[in-house]
C-alpha positions, 0 to 999 in steps of 0.5 A: 682266123678259121673258118666262117661257116655261116659265111660258107653256108649263106654262099652255097645256099646262094649257089644253089639259087643260081647266083655267082659268090665270092667270100673275101678275107678281112681278117684285120684292118690291114685287109681293108685296101684288098677287100675293097678292090676285090669287091669293086672288081666282083661287083656283086649286088649284095655286099654282107660283113659278117660281123660276129665280133664286138672286138671288130666291130669299128673295122667292119664299119670302116670297111663299109665306109671305104667300100663307099668311098672306093666307089660300091654303090650297091647294097651293103648289109652285115649279119651276126650277134653284134650287128643284129644287137645294135642294128637300129643304132648302127643304121643310124650312125653308119650310112654306109650300110643299108641292112642289117640281118636279124637271124641265121643269114641263108634265108635272109640274104636270099630273100634279099637277093631276090627282092633287092628292090623292095626291102620290105618283102625281107624277113628278118631284116632292119633296114633304111628306108628312102626317107631315112627312117629305120624299119625292121621286119616281121621275123620268121625264125631261123630254120627248123630242119637244118638238114635241108641246107646245103653243105658249106661253100669250101674252098681252101683247108688249113693242114697240121702235118699235111692232114687238112682241117674243116670246120663242121656243125653238127647243131645249132644254138645252145639249150642252157642261157648263161648270163655272158652268152649272147648265144641265146639271145641273138636266137631269140632276136631271131626267133624260132628255136634256139637249139636244133641238131642235124640228122646224123645221116646229114652229118655223116654225108657231109664228113663223107664228102670232105672225107673222099672229095677233100682229103680232110682227116681233121674234123673241128666240131664248132657246135657251142656244146657238141653234146646233147641236154640228156647224156643218154641221148648224146650217147646214142647220137654218138654210137650212131655216128660211130656206126655210120662212119665206119659203114661209109669207110670213113676211119683214121681221122681226128675230131676237137669239139666243145663241152660243158662240164655237166655233158661229159660222161665216161660213156660218151667220151669212150665212143668219142675217143673210138671216133678220134677224139684229140681235143676238148675245149672245156666252158669251166669258167669258174671253179666258185659255186658263187662265179657259176650261179652269178653267171648263170652256169647251171653246172657246179663244182662237182660236175666240173673236176668229174669231167676233168679226171675223165677228159685227163683219163683218156689223155685228150688235148684239154683245155678251158677259160676261166671267167675269174670276174664277174661283176659281184666276184670278192676276193674269196672268189678269187682265191678259189679260182687261184687254188683250182688253177694251182690243183690242174695245172697239167690242162692248158688254160686262159682267164679273162673277165666276163663281158656285158654283151648286148642282150645277155643276162650280165648287160640287163643286170648291169644296166638295171642296177647303173653300173653300165659303162661304156657303149654299144662298141664295147660295154664296160663296168667294174666290179663291186669289190674295190679290191677285187676290181683292183685285181682284175685291172691289174691282172688285164694289164700284166697279162694282156699279150699272154692273154689275148694277142693272137700268138700270146703264151696262153694260147701258144701253150694249147698250140703245143699240145694241140700239135702233140696230141694230133701226131699221137693220133696220126703217127704215135710210132714217132713219139717218145716219152722224152718229147711228151715229158716236154710237153707236158713240163712246157704246159705246167712251166707255163700255167704255174708261171701264170698262178705265181704271178696271179699270187703276187697280184693277189698278195698285193691287192690283199694288203694295199690301198686300192684307192691309191692309184698311183700305187696300183699303176706302179705295181700293174706296170711292174707285173706287166714287165715281169710277166712280159719277159717271163713269156718270151723265155716260155715262148722261145721254149714252146718254139723248140717243142714245136720244132722237135715235134715237126722234126719228129713228123719229117722223119716219120717212116725213118729210124727215129728211136731213141737210139737217134734221139741220143746219138749224141752221146757216141757209140755206146752198145748198150743203148740198142739193149734193154736193161734188166730190172733193178731188184737190189744194190747188189744187182747194179754190180751184175747189171746185165743187158739183153737184146731188145726186139724190133717190134713193140715189147709188151714189158716195160724197162727197169723204170716201168717204161715201155722200150718203145712208144706205145701205139695208141690202140694199144693204150685204149685197150689197157686204159679199158681194161683198167678202167674195167678192173678199177669198176 
């Protein structure tokens, strides 16, 4: 549902060559009718479908067929990982498609627009010849120099608290080769280098355009990993980015990034924090060394724990995912992941199974072992250990809405913290400790509820007969009802907190202190005063109050809480001082 940067890069490249381009939204199957009307009305020479996700592939195939039925007779091509991996089979099964692009689309679609009548001249294209046979042209590889590409075509922007947000890329590809990830396989399919970076000058120039011409203040970096392979190189790059943005007068921004745990260092996060870091999606994936090894993560548990410590110390929105199930998972592995959830209950998370996408290490392994099920619209497999497979099936069924719905509780849990951290970046003066506590408590309550339900599933499969399918299905239904009922209650709690956050933002610049929040207690004069510290039981009888200052006060009250919200710059300075003291 976010900006599709692939389409926007292709659009700007085509426009730079004199073509007219329109980007048509297609977010669900319900959009087919509108999408067909817009395409037929625009009547383009080429229509390209961005088939990124296996889960939506059938919808795009139906859209292609609907375009033909709606009277569209020109060229239909497809791109993205799903289409690329399954290009020949898709062209055989779905005659509505004319071709499939096998790599990054800017150069391929431009050539397709140049030679629509002679597809043999279009590099990296798989297409259907007039005689019905399928041909794949030679691939020249993806573009090495990303700086030569025009900036993505921008049209509309989502907003959070009236601050426009834009997605942006500083690199393409990834420098690891995880067994579950299709990134490397896709780049190998397209040819060329699998990991390339833009220059800092190019990144600053794009951010400058977004900042001054579109008022963008939130930058969502969509890099598969925002960091470089070597920490010292990443640190130097972030420092150059910081200095470049400062030189251009770009300040008061917030940034979100994705990262591997082994990329996180204190020095790099310190620099990013100065840039406005408010969110990190951390690829934890698995908390057991066996799982990390089977998924080819090339990452240790110690590195995961270190990354969590650093990011939580900087108090950013930290969310992570657990691929808790992989082909060789056993119950002991699951138990270790449950313990991990228990000990890191303060951060929003989600869990699922590692899927076997085409071209990945998992797909190759399962195919070689004769364990691959399903078809190219969704490969499937069963865990080797029957009890672990029973656990996965029960958990997948019971948590389906909580984990995978667009409005699922685990995503909503992330959303609440996301909103809080944005307010903390842009309007710390409207926040209060009580609100912070409500946000943190909601996150922990959600996570604890998930943890408790998962533990109930663990206890069941540890003692039940995994082959008693009637009993397993019955327990799964019970857990689904239990999880869904609890989700509704927790979701309502989160909605109240979101309304509270929105209300605090709407009242910015007004009197939004604790006094207003507590006004329903009546006119109590001492609420506008600062209590003296508690020293003994006798002091309660002699408790005196002093008038609080209007500005922020450095000293804490008797509970160790500042008399008003702590501005973010003061928090950062204190945090840095504490770090230096601990060193």
